[in-house]
FILUM-769626 format. One line per 3 residues: number of its first residue (from 1); their letters; for each residue x, y negated, z of C-alpha. Coordinates in steps of 0.05 Angstrom, whole numbers. Layout:
N
NUM> a> X/Y/Z ~ ...
END
This chain:
243
1> mpv> 226/-1389/1024 ~ 162/-1348/1014 ~ 177/-1273/976
4> ekp> 138/-1260/930 ~ 94/-1201/937 ~ 93/-1149/874
7> qak> 20/-1157/843 ~ -22/-1092/841 ~ -25/-1055/783
10> kql> -92/-1053/757 ~ -135/-990/753 ~ -176/-975/690
13> pwf> -256/-962/715 ~ -286/-903/723 ~ -322/-903/662
16> iet> -269/-905/630 ~ -215/-863/666 ~ -250/-808/677
19> pli> -267/-796/609 ~ -198/-809/587 ~ -165/-754/641
22> vla> -223/-701/608 ~ -195/-715/541 ~ -118/-702/567
25> vli> -138/-641/616 ~ -179/-609/543 ~ -114/-632/500
28> lvg> -77/-597/541 ~ -119/-529/540 ~ -129/-531/476
31> ifq> -51/-529/466 ~ -50/-480/504 ~ -96/-427/479
34> nvv> -72/-433/403 ~ 7/-440/428 ~ 10/-387/491
37> grq> -60/-358/483 ~ -136/-357/497 ~ -184/-309/533
40> yvv> -236/-278/494 ~ -305/-230/516 ~ -293/-143/496
43> psg> -357/-147/440 ~ -379/-64/446 ~ -347/-7/479
46> sme> -308/14/432 ~ -243/2/476 ~ -270/42/537
49> ptl> -242/64/586 ~ -193/17/576 ~ -234/-50/565
52> hgc> -306/-49/590 ~ -357/-74/539 ~ -432/-61/522
55> dnc> -507/-93/514 ~ -537/-123/570 ~ -486/-122/616
58> snd> -419/-160/642 ~ -359/-147/585 ~ -293/-156/605
61> rif> -263/-228/600 ~ -191/-206/569 ~ -129/-262/563
64> aek> -90/-245/491 ~ -18/-283/494 ~ 23/-296/430
67> isl> 83/-315/455 ~ 112/-246/454 ~ 101/-243/367
70> ygd> 130/-302/352 ~ 194/-300/305 ~ 211/-223/287
73> nhp> 173/-193/340 ~ 114/-151/315 ~ 65/-103/344
76> epg> 79/-39/365 ~ 47/39/369 ~ 0/28/440
79> dvi> 2/-47/445 ~ -85/-54/458 ~ -91/-124/398
82> vfe> -140/-178/390 ~ -146/-191/303 ~ -195/-216/257
85> gte> -230/-171/211 ~ -217/-172/140 ~ -265/-180/91
88> swn> -287/-95/96 ~ -294/-110/172 ~ -335/-164/173
91> asy> -404/-134/136 ~ -444/-138/184 ~ -413/-206/218
94> isp> -462/-265/240 ~ -416/-336/249 ~ -436/-365/310
97> rse> -445/-435/274 ~ -502/-488/260 ~ -512/-493/197
100> ngl> -521/-566/214 ~ -450/-599/188 ~ -450/-643/255
103> ihg> -467/-595/309 ~ -424/-543/258 ~ -360/-590/267
106> iqd> -368/-607/329 ~ -371/-527/359 ~ -311/-522/309
109> vls> -277/-582/368 ~ -304/-551/417 ~ -275/-478/393
112> fvs> -194/-506/400 ~ -216/-511/483 ~ -257/-434/480
115> ltp> -315/-475/498 ~ -346/-443/439 ~ -315/-375/398
118> pde> -278/-369/340 ~ -320/-379/283 ~ -272/-312/247
121> ntl> -300/-244/269 ~ -254/-219/320 ~ -237/-150/345
124> vkr> -201/-111/394 ~ -172/-45/377 ~ -95/-11/389
127> via> -43/-5/345 ~ -38/67/332 ~ 15/70/280
130> tgg> 53/6/237 ~ 78/-8/167 ~ 115/43/134
133> qti> 90/101/173 ~ 41/162/154 ~ -22/177/200
136> scq> -64/229/188 ~ -114/282/225 ~ -132/347/195
139> egd> -164/423/216 ~ -117/448/265 ~ -78/383/285
142> pav> -73/379/357 ~ -78/301/351 ~ -81/244/313
145> mvd> -7/251/270 ~ 46/194/258 ~ 100/208/213
148> grp> 80/286/223 ~ 92/286/301 ~ 19/280/353
151> idq> 11/222/391 ~ 1/204/457 ~ -80/207/478
154> syv> -80/207/542 ~ -116/134/535 ~ -177/173/495
157> qtp> -246/158/532 ~ -260/234/547 ~ -319/276/545
160> sty> -326/243/472 ~ -373/194/482 ~ -410/224/418
163> pvn> -401/293/394 ~ -371/308/346 ~ -389/352/274
166> pet> -328/417/270 ~ -343/423/199 ~ -321/358/182
169> gse> -280/339/243 ~ -248/355/310 ~ -252/325/378
172> acg> -166/321/374 ~ -181/273/319 ~ -230/232/357
175> gpy> -288/248/293 ~ -283/268/225 ~ -221/293/182
178> fgp> -176/238/152 ~ -108/218/115 ~ -58/226/96
181> itv> -47/144/80 ~ 19/108/92 ~ 10/39/126
184> peg> 25/-12/81 ~ 84/-60/103 ~ 69/-110/148
187> nlf> 0/-77/168 ~ -30/-37/222 ~ -72/24/232
190> mmg> -122/-9/290 ~ -165/63/326 ~ -217/52/380
193> dnr> -204/89/454 ~ -270/110/450 ~ -256/146/390
196> tns> -322/171/372 ~ -355/102/377 ~ -306/53/348
199> lds> -316/31/277 ~ -239/30/262 ~ -182/36/203
202> ryh> -214/105/178 ~ -281/63/165 ~ -251/22/123
205> mdd> -203/63/91 ~ -231/54/13 ~ -216/-25/24
208> eyq> -155/-61/-13 ~ -112/-45/59 ~ -131/22/70
211> gti> -172/-2/134 ~ -107/-29/155 ~ -104/-101/190
214> pee> -48/-146/149 ~ 5/-179/214 ~ -13/-240/190
217> nvr> -98/-236/226 ~ -65/-215/303 ~ -87/-266/354
220> gkv> -64/-239/409 ~ -36/-176/443 ~ -77/-165/503
223> mfv> -47/-177/568 ~ -95/-166/627 ~ -172/-166/644
226> fyp> -195/-226/694 ~ -263/-216/687 ~ -300/-181/725
229> fnr> -256/-191/783 ~ -274/-115/808 ~ -233/-98/748
232> lgg> -180/-142/747 ~ -122/-116/721 ~ -71/-115/676
235> ide> -72/-53/597 ~ -47/4/597 ~ 0/5/535
238> pdi> 38/75/538 ~ 95/83/480 ~ 46/131/436
241> qaq> 90/160/378 ~ 145/180/445 ~ 135/256/455
END
């Protein structure tokens, strides 16, 4: 009795199979970047020496993860985070989107897989104080003070990028004196490591959040630099309030 040969499975034509594979990969990448974490380009030199950024140079590419911030977890003092600026932080922000509606929509889709940047003012700074804490830096203070105690500033750019006017500020404060302010619950007081070259929470204290950033604006915690390769490595996140 003749044995029937198993029928070969029909293979899709390459011009159908290839786009389907590409689409599946892009969907997986999109899910990963919107659930696990995504890459960002450091936009400026405000986080020197921790993160490198400048005009016409190879700015650091960083990976910011989301998983450690799910549930009841919150950013902690010392964490370097990526966040969306609030209205007062966005005064000079220019959207990367086209005014053409069709192209704008395509850019939004491509942003899902990081082929175009997100349509928001994403910034990177270090968490200095969290909800309920009081932060200030006044004449004679040895460092930025949180709840009356000096924080660790070993990671700060030294020497300062720009000189500090001793009549209105100090090196310890990283510029002009400020505060005291009490950080609203659920918000974060952010500062750049390059203190004299960072337009951070200190410069937005007249807004509705006193310059702080709502935790809902956090996009991820920076884990490491992955490019350029000579700067490949993790991010130093000291417990800055442990002193």
